[in-house]
C-alpha positions in Angstrom: 91.0 -1.3 -56.8 88.8 -1.1 -59.9 85.5 0.8 -59.8 82.6 -0.7 -61.8 79.3 1.1 -62.3 75.9 -0.1 -63.4 73.9 3.1 -64.1 70.2 2.2 -64.3 68.6 5.7 -64.7 65.9 6.9 -67.0 64.0 10.1 -67.8 60.2 10.3 -67.4 59.5 12.5 -70.5 55.9 12.1 -71.6 52.9 10.4 -70.1 54.1 6.8 -69.3 57.0 7.0 -71.7 60.4 6.5 -70.1 63.6 7.4 -72.0 67.1 5.9 -71.5 69.5 8.5 -72.7 72.6 6.3 -73.1 75.2 9.0 -74.1 74.2 11.3 -71.3 74.0 8.5 -68.8 77.5 7.3 -69.7 78.8 10.8 -68.9 76.9 10.9 -65.6 78.1 7.4 -64.6 81.7 8.4 -65.3 81.3 11.6 -63.2 79.8 9.5 -60.4 82.8 7.2 -60.4 85.1 10.1 -60.4 83.4 11.5 -57.3 83.4 8.1 -55.6 87.1 7.7 -56.4 87.9 11.0 -54.7 86.1 9.9 -51.5 87.8 6.5 -51.5 91.2 8.1 -51.9 90.7 10.0 -48.7 90.4 6.6 -46.9 93.6 5.4 -48.6 92.3 3.4 -51.5 94.0 3.7 -54.8 91.9 3.3 -58.0 93.7 1.6 -60.9 90.7 1.5 -63.2 87.1 2.6 -63.8 84.5 1.2 -66.1 80.8 1.6 -66.8 79.8 -2.0 -67.2 76.2 -1.7 -68.0 72.8 0.1 -67.5 70.5 -2.3 -65.8 72.4 -5.6 -66.5 70.9 -7.2 -63.4 67.3 -6.0 -64.1 65.2 -8.8 -65.4 61.8 -7.1 -65.7 61.2 -7.6 -69.3 57.5 -6.4 -69.0 58.7 -2.8 -69.1 60.2 -1.2 -72.1 62.0 2.1 -72.6 62.7 4.4 -75.5 66.4 4.0 -76.2 68.5 7.0 -77.3 71.7 5.0 -78.0 73.7 7.6 -80.0 72.4 11.1 -80.0 71.8 13.3 -76.9 69.7 15.2 -76.2 66.8 14.2 -78.3 63.7 16.2 -79.1 60.1 15.2 -78.3 59.5 14.5 -81.9 62.6 12.3 -82.1 61.6 10.3 -79.0 58.5 9.0 -80.8 60.7 7.4 -83.5 63.2 5.8 -81.1 63.2 2.0 -80.7 61.8 0.4 -77.6 63.6 -2.3 -75.6 63.8 -3.7 -72.0 67.0 -3.3 -69.9 69.9 -3.4 -70.1 70.1 -0.3 -72.2 73.9 -0.6 -72.6 76.6 -3.2 -72.0 80.3 -2.6 -72.1 81.4 -4.5 -75.2 85.1 -4.3 -74.3 84.7 -5.6 -70.7 82.1 -8.2 -71.8 83.5 -9.0 -75.3 82.7 -12.7 -75.0 79.5 -14.6 -74.0 81.4 -16.1 -71.1 82.6 -12.7 -69.7 79.0 -11.3 -70.1 77.6 -14.3 -68.1 80.2 -13.7 -65.4 79.3 -10.1 -65.0 75.6 -10.9 -65.1 76.0 -13.4 -62.3 78.1 -11.0 -60.2 75.7 -8.0 -60.6 72.6 -10.1 -60.0 74.0 -11.6 -56.8 75.2 -8.2 -55.5 71.7 -6.7 -56.3 70.1 -9.4 -54.2 72.6 -9.2 -51.3 71.6 -7.7 -48.0 74.1 -7.6 -45.1 72.9 -9.3 -41.9 74.8 -8.5 -38.7 76.4 -11.7 -37.3 76.0 -13.5 -40.6 79.0 -15.3 -42.1 80.7 -13.4 -45.0 79.1 -13.9 -48.4 81.3 -15.0 -51.3 80.5 -14.5 -55.0 82.7 -17.2 -56.8 82.2 -15.6 -60.3 83.8 -12.3 -59.1 87.3 -14.0 -59.3 86.7 -14.6 -63.0 86.5 -10.9 -63.8 89.4 -10.1 -66.1 90.8 -6.5 -66.2 94.5 -7.2 -66.5 95.2 -4.7 -63.7 95.9 -7.2 -60.9 93.8 -5.2 -58.4 93.1 -6.5 -54.9 89.4 -5.4 -54.9 86.4 -4.4 -57.0 84.2 -1.6 -56.0 80.7 -1.9 -57.6 78.5 1.2 -57.7 74.9 0.6 -58.7 73.0 3.8 -59.4 69.2 3.7 -59.9 66.9 6.6 -60.5 64.4 8.6 -62.4 64.8 12.1 -63.6 61.4 13.9 -63.9 61.3 17.5 -65.3 60.2 20.0 -62.6 57.4 21.3 -64.9 56.0 17.8 -65.2 56.1 17.2 -61.5 54.3 20.4 -60.8 51.7 19.7 -63.5 51.0 16.3 -62.1 50.6 17.7 -58.6 48.2 20.4 -59.8 46.2 17.9 -61.9 45.9 15.5 -59.0 44.8 18.2 -56.6 42.1 19.3 -59.0 40.8 15.8 -59.6 40.7 15.0 -55.9 39.4 18.4 -54.8 42.7 19.1 -53.1 42.6 16.1 -50.8 45.7 14.5 -52.3 48.7 16.0 -54.1 50.8 13.0 -55.1 53.1 13.3 -58.1 55.9 11.2 -59.5 59.2 12.9 -58.8 62.9 12.3 -59.4 64.6 9.9 -57.1 68.1 8.3 -56.6 69.2 5.1 -55.0 72.9 4.3 -54.6 74.4 0.9 -53.7 78.1 0.2 -53.1 79.7 -3.2 -52.7 83.4 -3.8 -52.2 84.4 -7.3 -53.3 87.8 -9.1 -52.8 89.1 -9.7 -56.3 91.1 -12.8 -55.2 88.4 -14.6 -53.2 85.1 -13.1 -54.3 84.2 -12.2 -50.7 81.9 -9.2 -50.1 84.1 -7.1 -47.8 81.8 -4.1 -47.3 78.5 -2.7 -48.6 76.3 0.3 -48.1 73.1 1.7 -49.5 71.5 5.1 -49.8 67.9 5.0 -51.0 64.9 7.1 -51.4 66.5 10.5 -52.1 64.0 12.7 -53.9 66.6 14.3 -56.2 67.9 13.8 -59.8 70.6 11.2 -60.0 72.9 13.5 -61.9 73.2 16.1 -59.1 77.0 16.5 -58.4 76.4 18.1 -55.0 74.1 15.3 -53.9 76.4 12.6 -55.1 79.5 14.2 -53.5 77.7 14.4 -50.1 76.2 10.9 -50.5 79.5 9.2 -51.4 81.2 11.0 -48.6 78.7 9.7 -46.0 79.0 6.2 -47.4 82.8 6.3 -47.7 83.0 7.5 -44.1 81.8 4.0 -43.0 84.6 2.2 -44.9 87.6 1.1 -42.7 90.7 3.2 -43.7 93.2 1.2 -45.6 
C-alpha cells in the first residue's frame, strides 16, 4: 500500500490574510502520514511508500488567493506582506507529477475522490485514472489522505470573540477558530475501485495536533476490515 496526502491547510494570520506555509505543512503532512501508517499496520496493512502529492490540487476556487511561503518557515509579519499571492494548489510534488500527463492523472483522481460520497447499497465506484498512477512499487492499494484545515492563533480567536461581544452588546460571541477535516479513501491500485472511505469533519482544533490526529486516525482505522 502507498499512502498519498493532499494537505490543504492554511494559517489565518492577519485580518483576511491567509498564509500557506509550505515547508511547515510538508512536515505536518509527513507526520500525519506516519501516524496513519502506524494505525494501518495494526490492521495488517503494510506501507511500501508515502508521498505528499499536493496542497489543494483538487481545489478549483480561484477566487481566493493566499500568501505563499514556499521556502522559508516561519515568516515574520513583515515578511508576510512581501510574499507572493496565488490560488491553490500551493504545492505539487514535481517528482510524482513530473510530466503533464501524470499531473492530469493525479488531478482527476483527487478531484473525483473529493466529490465521492459513499451511499449504502450503491454499486462500487471506480476511478479509471487511478490505475495510471506510477510509483514503481507494485502496491495493491493506494490510501489517499486529504487534510483540510485552518490554524488560527489563540490570541486572534479571543480578540475576535471579545470584539464581536462588544459590537453586539454581548448578544453574540462568534469567532473564527481552528478546524480540521480528514478524509481517507482506499483505492484498489489494479482496478481503481474505491474499497473503503471514511471522513472526520468539523473538529475545532489545529490540524497539526499530534494527539488529535492519532486519536482520529485510530477511530477511522478501526472501521477498516483487517487484512
